[in-house]
Structure formats: structure tokens, C-alpha cells
N, C-alpha and C positions, 0 to 999 in steps of 0.2 A: 383409765385408772392410774397408770404410772405417771402420766403427765399432770395429773391432778392430785398428787401427793397421797395416793392410796384410796381416794374417793371415787365413786362411780354412781350411775343412776341419772335420770333425766335432770334432777336438780342437785346432783352430787350429794344426795342425802344418805347414801350407803358408804360404808368403809370396809375395805378388804385388808389393807395394810396400813400401819401407822406411817405418818410422814417421815419419821426418823428412819424407819426401815427402807422406805423408797429412796431416801437420800443416800443411804449406805449402799443400796443395790446399784445406784447410778453414779457412784463416785469412783474415781480411779483407784485401783488397788495394785495393779501391775503395769509398768510402763512397757509400751510396744513400739518398735521402730516403725517409722512411717515412710522412709525412703525420701526421694527427691520431691520437693514441693511442686504441685501442678496448679492448674487453674482453680482448684478448690482451696489453695493456699493452706494446706494442712501442714502443721509444724509439730503437732504432738498427737500421740496415740496412746491408748490405755485400755486395760480390761478391768471392768468392775466385777460385780458378783453375778456373772452370767451375761454380761453385756459388753460389747466393744464400744469404744468412744473415740471420736476424732474431733478436732476443730476444723470447720469448713466455712471459709469466708467469715470468720468471727463467730459462728454459731456452734453450739455443742450438738454434735450428731451422735445419737445412740442407736446401735443397730446389732443385729445378729442374723445369721442365715441358718437354713436347715436343708438337709439333703438325704435322700434315700434313692433306691433304684427307681428310675423313671420320673423323679420329681425333685424340684428345688424350690425353696421359698426364701423370702427375705422380708424382714420387718425393720423399720427404722423410725426414729422420732427426732424432731427438733422442737423441744418444749418451748423455746422462746417464740416460735412461730405458731405454736398450737398445731403442729403438723405431725401426723402419723401416717405412714405408708406401709401397707401389707401387700406383697406380691406373691402369688402362688402359681407355679407353672408345672405342667405335665411334661417336663423336659429336663434333661441333664446338661443342657447348655448353660451359658452365662446370661441368659435372657433376663432372669429376675433382677440381676444387678443393673443391667442396662436400663430396664424400665424404671427401676427405683431412682437411678441417677438422673434420668430425663425429667422425672417429676420434681426431684429436688432442685434441678437447675432452674425450673420455672418459678420457684419460690425464692431463690437467693440471687437472682439476677444474672445468671449465666445464659447467654444466647448463642445460637449458631452452632451448637455442638450436636452431632448425630451420634448419640451414645450407642445406638443399636449397631451402626456400621463399625464404629471403633471397637466395640466389644467383640463383634463377630470376627474382625480381622485379627484381633489378639487371640481369640479362641482358636481360630483356624491355624495360626502360626504355631500355637502350642500343640495342637493335635498332630500337625505334620512332624514336629520335632519328636513327640512321643512315638509316633508310628515308625519313624526312622530308627530310633533306638530299639524299639520292640522287634522290628524286622531283623535287625542286626543280631540280637540275642537269639531269635528263633533260628536264624541261619547257622549260628554257632551250635545250637542244640542238634540241628538236623545233620550237621557234618559228622556227628558221632554215629557209628553204625550200631544202633540200639539193639538190634536183634542178635548181635554176636556177643553182647556183654552178659556175663553171668549175673543172676539175680542175687543181690546182697541180702539174703534172708536173715542175716544176723542183725539187720536194722529193723526188722519187723517188731511190732509190739505196741504197747500203750505208753504214751509220753504225757506228762502232766506239767501244767503251769499253774501256779498258785492262784492267779487271777482268771485266766482263760479257761482252765479246766483241762479235760483230756482230749488228745487226738490219737488216732489209731493209724498205724502204718502196717499194711498187710500186702499179700500177693494176690493180684487179680489179673487174669489173662496174661500170665507170665511177665508181669511188671509189678513194681512197687506201686501201692495205691495209698493216697493220703485222705483221711476223713476226720473232720472235726465233729465232736459230739454236740458241742454247744452251738456252733454255727454251721448247720448242715449244708449251707451253700458252698462252704469251703471243702470241696472234695474233688479229687482228680488224680490222673495217672502221673507218676513221678518219672521223669526222663533224666538219665545221667547227664551231667553237664561238665563239671570239673571234679577233681579229686575231692571227695567228701561233700559234694554239692549236687543237688538235683533241681530240676526245673518243673514247675507245675503250671499248666494252663487250666484253670478251673472249668469243670464240666458245664456249668451254667454260663453261657456266653454273655449274659448281662453283668456277671461279675468280671468286669474287664480289668483284671489286675494280676498279670502274670507274676509268679513268685518264685524265688529261690528258697530251697530248704537246705540249710547247712548242718552237717553232722560234726560232732567233735567227740573225742575220746572213744573211738571205735575199739581200740585194742584193750581198753580197761573196762571191765564189767562194772566198775564202781562209778564211772563218770561219763556215761553216755547221755549226751544232751543234743538238742536241736534248736536252731534259731531260724526265723523266717525273715526274708528281706524282699522288698519290691524289686522286680526285675528291671523296672524303669524308675530311676531315681526321681523322687518328687511326685510320682503318680501312683494311682491305685490305692492299696490299703496301707495302714500304718501298723507295723508290728513291733514298734520300739518298746523295749522293756520286757518283752516276752522271752522266757527261757524254759524250754520243755525238758524235763528229766525223765529218763526211762524208768518206769515202775514195774513193767511186766514184759 
């Protein structure tokens, strides 16, 4: 449908979107840095209305990915070649991208590249780096004698972010406990880390995103707020822009 200007059906006799709408969706709206040119000879990158775009070997590549716990997907199109590729995986690895690139290679004349091996090596190096940082943070948490610290009960209560909604901090099993109302997977025990900061390893092991919770304004009843930060930079969840203010 997208590669045929909004038309679909066996004879393209049906229309879902106008050609003008499709052109606008697949036109650059925001420029994106592409880094160093590689064998794809990519010089420009952009984001349209819901779609990424690159030039690859002189062709316009339109693509996007999707991800949730236990699954990753990728969809791409090269309209000039009449090529559309959809890859669905029951995996949180980078396999979807490797499969997509291998298929694209066969259409644009790139030979002799093992995208699966190259992607796996890149993924493994990234995972080892993340694991090293994560273990370092965890060792820092464990050096603190948690059992001898008083429970900061003054921090308990309901905190609200205008976009994300409410989170609750309570006492459970002689520890502070974090729970999000809107995203129930975000719940876990809070371990003291540094002054005004706590560490959370979420109860669900599939939510592999250790997190710092930073408090500010403890001494002022008018300005108690918390922010969240991934414990491993560049990995896990994105809490940018969230600011929770105490309401109760």
C-alpha cells in the first residue's frame, strides 16, 4: 500500500491513503546523523512521519523497528526496487536487523558479507560492556551495609508525573519499595546507593534495566521530587523528561 501511493488490492483497485499523504509520510522531516559511511555508502539520514530513511547505494531505504519483551521486529522498503521486507523474531537479539540487511544486500549488489556473524559479534561486545558496568554498580551497592541503615520513612508516599502518572514508595520487609501504578512491571526493592539516591533491580528479571532513583528537596516539604536514571548509560529504559512530585 505504501509503495503504491496508498493503493492496495490485487489490481490496486482500493485506496487507503491519498498519494499526497503517503508522500508526506515518507518524506524527510527531521535530519538524523548517520555516522561514518560504510559499504552501504550512506551519507544522509532522516525521520519522516513515523519512518526512518537512509540512502543506501543510491536507493532510498525506508524502515522502522519494533520491540517488546521477548520479541523484535523490523520492516523496510526500497520503493525503487519494489522491495518490502518484514522480519519478526521471538528474540531480543539483533537478529531481525541482520536478516533484513542480508536480504537487502542480495538486491543492491553487496556480496560476501555475513551479516549474522558481524551483528552477533557487535551484540556480544555490547552485552559484555553492559555486564561489566552493571556488575560494577552492583558491587558498589553491595558494599553498603544495607541492614544497618535506618529506613528513610520520610520518603514514602505517592509521587506524580504529569505524563507517567503515579508511583508509590512504601515500606516492605523493612526496606523502601517502589511501585508504578501505570506500569506494574516497574516494581522492586530500593537499596541505598549514595546520598539521596537508591538502586532498584526490578522484580521481573525480564525487565533487564537496573535503575537509580534520585531524591531532591528532602528537607523542604514544598519541593520533594524524584527522578529516575538508567544504572547503565545507554541501556535499559528511558526516563528522560520524567519528574515526579510528592503529592501525599
